[in-house]
C-alpha positions in Angstrom: -15.5 2.6 5.0 -13.3 5.6 4.3 -11.6 5.7 0.9 -11.1 9.4 0.0 -8.3 11.9 0.7 -9.4 15.5 0.3 -5.8 16.7 0.6 -4.8 14.9 -2.6 -7.9 15.6 -4.6 -10.4 18.3 -5.4 -12.1 19.2 -2.2 -15.2 17.3 -1.0 -17.3 20.4 -1.4 -16.3 20.7 -5.1 -17.2 17.1 -5.7 -20.5 17.5 -3.9 -21.4 20.5 -6.2 -20.8 18.4 -9.3 -22.9 15.6 -8.0 -25.8 17.9 -7.1 -25.7 19.2 -10.6 -26.7 15.9 -12.0 -30.4 15.1 -12.2 -31.6 11.5 -12.3 -31.1 10.8 -16.0 -27.7 12.6 -16.0 -26.6 10.4 -13.1 -27.8 7.3 -14.8 -26.1 8.1 -18.1 -22.9 9.0 -16.3 -23.0 5.9 -14.2 -23.5 3.7 -17.3 -20.5 5.3 -19.0 -18.3 4.7 -16.1 -19.5 1.1 -15.5 -19.0 0.3 -19.2 -15.4 1.7 -19.0 -14.7 -0.3 -15.8 -16.1 -3.5 -17.4 -14.6 -3.3 -20.9 -12.3 -0.3 -21.1 -14.3 0.8 -24.2 -16.0 4.2 -24.8 -19.8 4.0 -25.1 -21.9 6.0 -27.6 -25.3 7.6 -27.3 -27.1 4.9 -29.4 -26.0 2.0 -27.2 -26.7 4.0 -24.1 -30.3 4.9 -25.2 -30.9 1.1 -25.6 -29.5 0.2 -22.1 -31.1 2.9 -20.0 -34.1 2.1 -17.7 -35.9 5.2 -18.9 -36.9 6.0 -22.5 -34.5 8.5 -24.1 -33.6 9.0 -27.8 -29.9 9.0 -28.9 -30.2 12.8 -29.5 -31.4 13.3 -25.9 -28.6 11.1 -24.6 -26.1 13.2 -26.6 -27.4 16.4 -25.0 -26.8 14.9 -21.6 -23.4 13.7 -22.6 -22.5 17.2 -23.8 -23.5 18.5 -20.3 -21.4 15.9 -18.6 -18.5 16.7 -20.8 -18.8 20.4 -20.0 -18.6 19.5 -16.3 -15.3 17.7 -16.9 -16.7 14.3 -16.0 -16.4 12.5 -19.4 -14.5 13.0 -22.7 -14.3 11.7 -26.2 -11.0 9.8 -26.9 -11.6 10.3 -30.7 -13.8 12.7 -32.7 -16.5 10.3 -33.5 -16.1 7.9 -30.6 -18.2 7.4 -27.5 -17.3 8.8 -24.2 -15.0 7.7 -21.3 -14.8 9.0 -17.8 -12.1 11.6 -17.0 -10.1 11.1 -13.8 -12.4 13.7 -12.1 -15.4 11.7 -13.3 -13.9 8.4 -12.1 -13.2 9.9 -8.7 -16.7 11.3 -8.4 -18.2 7.9 -9.3 -16.1 6.1 -6.7 -16.8 8.6 -4.0 -20.5 9.2 -4.6 -22.1 6.5 -6.9 -20.1 3.3 -6.5 -22.0 0.6 -4.8 -19.5 -1.3 -2.7 -20.6 -4.8 -2.0 -18.9 -7.5 0.1 -16.5 -10.3 -0.9 -18.1 -13.7 -1.6 -18.1 -16.4 1.0 -15.8 -18.4 -1.3 -13.2 -15.6 -1.4 -13.5 -14.9 2.3 -12.8 -18.6 3.0 -9.9 -18.6 0.6 -8.3 -15.6 2.2 -8.8 -17.0 5.7 -7.4 -20.4 5.0 -4.5 -19.2 3.1 -3.5 -16.6 5.7 -4.0 -18.9 8.6 -1.8 -21.6 7.0 0.9 -19.1 6.0 0.9 -17.6 9.6 1.7 -21.0 11.1 4.5 -21.8 8.7 6.3 -18.6 8.0 8.4 -15.8 9.3 6.7 -12.4 9.5 8.0 -11.0 6.2 7.3 -14.2 4.3 3.8 -14.2 5.8 3.1 -10.7 4.7 4.5 -11.5 1.2 2.0 -14.3 1.1 -0.8 -11.8 1.8 0.5 -9.6 -1.0 0.6 -12.6 -3.4 -2.9 -13.7 -2.4 -4.3 -10.2 -3.0 -2.5 -10.0 -6.3 -4.0 -13.3 -7.5 -7.5 -12.5 -6.5 -7.5 -8.9 -7.9 -5.2 -9.7 -11.0 -3.2 -6.6 -10.0 0.2 -6.2 -8.4 0.1 -6.6 -4.6 2.0 -4.3 -2.3 2.8 -4.5 1.4 4.7 -2.0 3.5 5.7 -3.0 7.0 7.5 -1.3 9.8 10.6 -3.4 10.5 10.8 -1.9 14.0 7.6 -3.6 14.9 9.3 -7.0 14.9 10.0 -8.7 18.2 13.6 -9.3 18.9 15.5 -12.4 20.0 19.1 -11.4 20.1 21.9 -9.2 18.6 25.5 -10.2 18.0 28.5 -8.2 17.0 31.4 -9.5 14.8 34.7 -7.6 14.4 35.5 -7.3 10.7 38.7 -5.3 11.3 39.6 -1.9 9.9 37.1 -0.2 12.2 34.2 -2.2 10.9 31.8 -4.3 13.0 29.0 -6.5 11.7 25.8 -6.2 13.7 23.6 -9.3 13.4 19.9 -8.9 14.5 17.8 -11.9 14.9 14.0 -11.4 15.3 11.6 -13.6 17.2 10.3 -15.1 14.0 13.7 -16.2 12.8 14.5 -13.3 10.4 18.1 -12.3 10.3 19.4 -8.9 9.3 23.0 -7.7 9.0 24.3 -4.2 9.2 27.9 -2.8 9.2 28.7 -0.1 11.7 31.9 1.9 12.1 33.8 1.8 15.4 37.4 2.4 16.5 40.0 0.2 14.9 41.6 -0.9 18.2 38.3 -2.3 19.4 38.9 -5.1 22.0 36.9 -8.4 21.4 35.8 -8.2 25.1 33.9 -5.0 24.4 31.9 -6.6 21.6 31.0 -9.6 23.8 30.1 -7.4 26.7 27.8 -5.3 24.5 26.1 -8.4 23.1 25.6 -9.8 26.6 24.2 -6.5 27.9 21.7 -6.1 25.0 20.5 -9.7 24.9 19.8 -9.8 28.7 17.3 -7.0 28.1 15.7 -7.1 24.6 14.0 -10.6 24.3 10.4 -10.1 23.2 10.7 -6.3 22.7 10.3 -4.5 19.5 13.3 -2.5 18.2 11.8 0.8 19.3 11.0 -0.6 22.8 14.4 -2.1 23.1 16.2 1.0 22.1 14.2 3.2 24.5 14.7 0.8 27.4 18.5 0.5 26.9 19.1 4.2 26.2 17.4 4.9 29.6 19.5 2.3 31.3 22.7 3.5 29.8 21.9 7.0 31.0 21.2 5.8 34.5 24.1 3.3 34.7 26.8 4.9 32.4 29.4 4.8 35.2 29.0 1.0 35.4 29.5 0.5 31.7 32.7 0.9 29.8 32.4 3.9 27.5 33.3 1.9 24.5 30.8 -0.8 25.3 28.1 1.8 25.7 28.9 3.2 22.3 28.7 -0.3 20.7 25.3 -0.8 22.3 23.8 2.5 21.1 25.4 2.3 17.6 24.2 -1.3 17.2 20.6 -0.4 17.9 20.6 2.9 16.1 21.7 1.2 12.8 18.2 -0.3 12.5 16.4 2.9 13.3 17.6 5.2 10.4 15.4 7.1 8.0 11.9 6.1 7.0 13.2 4.2 3.9 15.6 2.1 6.0 13.0 1.3 8.7 10.3 0.1 6.2 10.2 -3.2 4.3 8.5 -2.9 0.9 7.1 -6.0 -0.8 5.7 -5.9 -4.4 4.1 -9.1 -5.7 2.5 -10.2 -9.0 3.7 -7.6 -11.5 3.0 -10.1 -14.3 -0.7 -9.6 -13.7 -0.4 -6.1 -15.0 0.5 -7.5 -18.5 -2.6 -9.7 -18.8 -4.9 -7.0 -20.2 -2.6 -5.2 -22.5 -4.4 -4.6 -25.8 -2.4 -1.9 -27.6 1.0 -0.3 -27.6 -0.2 2.6 -25.4 -1.3 0.0 -22.9 2.2 -1.5 -23.0 3.8 1.9 -22.5 1.5 2.6 -19.5 2.5 -0.7 -17.9 6.2 0.1 -18.6 5.8 3.4 -16.8 4.0 1.7 -13.9 6.9 -0.8 -13.6 9.2 2.3 -13.3 6.9 3.7 -10.6 7.1 0.4 -8.7 10.8 0.5 -8.8 10.8 4.0 -7.3 11.0 2.6 -3.8 11.4 5.9 -1.9 8.4 7.5 -3.6 6.2 4.5 -3.2 7.1 4.1 0.5 6.2 7.8 1.0 2.9 7.3 -0.7 2.0 4.1 1.3 3.1 6.0 4.4 0.1 8.4 3.9 -2.2 5.4 4.1 -0.7 4.4 7.5 -2.2 7.5 9.0 -5.6 6.8 7.5 -8.7 5.1 8.8 -9.7 2.3 6.4 -9.2 1.9 2.7 -7.7 4.7 0.6 -7.7 5.1 -3.1 -5.2 7.1 -5.2 -6.0 7.6 -8.9 -3.6 8.6 -11.6 -2.2 12.1 -11.3 -3.8 12.6 -7.8 -0.3 11.5 -6.8 2.8 12.4 -8.7 4.1 8.9 -8.6 1.3 7.7 -11.0 0.9 10.8 -13.0 2.4 9.2 -16.2 1.2 5.6 -15.9 -2.4 6.5 -15.1 -2.6 3.8 -12.4 -4.7 3.3 -9.3 -3.6 2.3 -5.8 -6.1 0.8 -3.3 -4.6 0.3 0.1 -5.4 -0.1 3.8 -3.4 0.0 7.0 -3.3 -3.1 9.2 -2.6 -3.5 12.9 -0.9 -6.0 15.1 -2.6 -7.9 17.9 -2.2 -4.8 20.2 -4.1 -2.6 17.8 -1.0 -0.7 16.7 -0.7 0.1 13.0 2.4 -1.7 11.7 2.0 -1.6 7.9 -0.1 -1.1 4.8 -1.3 -3.5 2.1 -3.2 -3.3 -1.1 -3.0 -3.5 -4.9 -1.8 -1.4 -7.8 -3.3 -1.7 -11.2 -4.8 0.3 -14.1 -7.5 2.8 -13.3 -10.0 0.4 -14.9 -10.4 -1.8 -11.8 -13.3 -3.6 -10.3 -13.4 -1.2 -7.4 -16.6 -2.6 -5.9 -15.0 -6.0 -5.5 -11.4 -5.0 -4.7 -12.1 -2.3 -2.0 -13.8 -4.8 0.4 -11.2 -7.4 -0.4 -8.4 -5.2 0.6 -10.3 -4.0 3.7 -11.1 -7.6 4.8 -7.5 -8.8 4.3 -6.2 -5.8 6.3 -8.5 -6.5 9.2 -7.7 -10.2 9.1 -4.0 -9.5 9.3 -4.7 -7.6 12.5 -5.6 -10.9 14.1 -3.0 -13.1 12.4 0.2 -11.0 12.0 3.0 -12.7 14.0 
């Protein structure tokens, strides 16, 4: 399972050097510090570590190792006399090299399968994907995110309604019953017959095609048969399809579920401020779409931590996401979770991975 991105982080070679610099006892102490942080959020001191280690080491010996780890930039002291916490570099090194990723439980697997299968029978595509986001949010106690390519929807029909003053309402109905409306600009003296002719022309050709497929097919036909089509009708056809194929933001549908889970573990004012900043990040739709777009081009689960991406540089949050495919093995979206950096990565990574693979078999 791939979950790293060398373009966003320190290079893999640099990470490997740091890992090789750790002997057995240094690795064990570092691992215990990170695991304690992930489990409790609290720093751990040398005395408690010396009691918990499988080898016999005095608190003084543990402190020496901790000092070495701190010099490597893997841990830090939040306060002068406090224990140690992992730095972002340390957390990344742990995830990439020391994290033992298990598998989701049979109970969770069954819960995911039954909920997704039931939702797929009852719902339109976007509602079905929202259900997947809600389910991941509930199981992980984080916010769930889903990004889907609108142009992957299968089409049923397009209709045009004259609004007057050079405005036409284009109504697109997808095969799953979703309806989208867009306003397009056309000449004010537009005859009603041209709108009807455009609708008839498109609907005779698009049923069952995706938007991209429909647009490519009709543009080819218009080029070949332009003489048989009234020029105005041809313009309505091309404008009507183009309105759903704009920039990346317009062609993507972003779903964020379960933000309230992010407030469940708030213990201090700084935690509350971090969550407030994360909410602002989630509202930054354009930046989040761009970030999730990176995961669409990945193979398997990807993890972004804190300032590894500018979107989360202030809130110190983590994003675990995976692309998912349709039944034709074409990547059509991304899903995952957003939460604090103190996540149960070993549990959530396989959960996101399994749900993404399951969607590939169930997405309408």
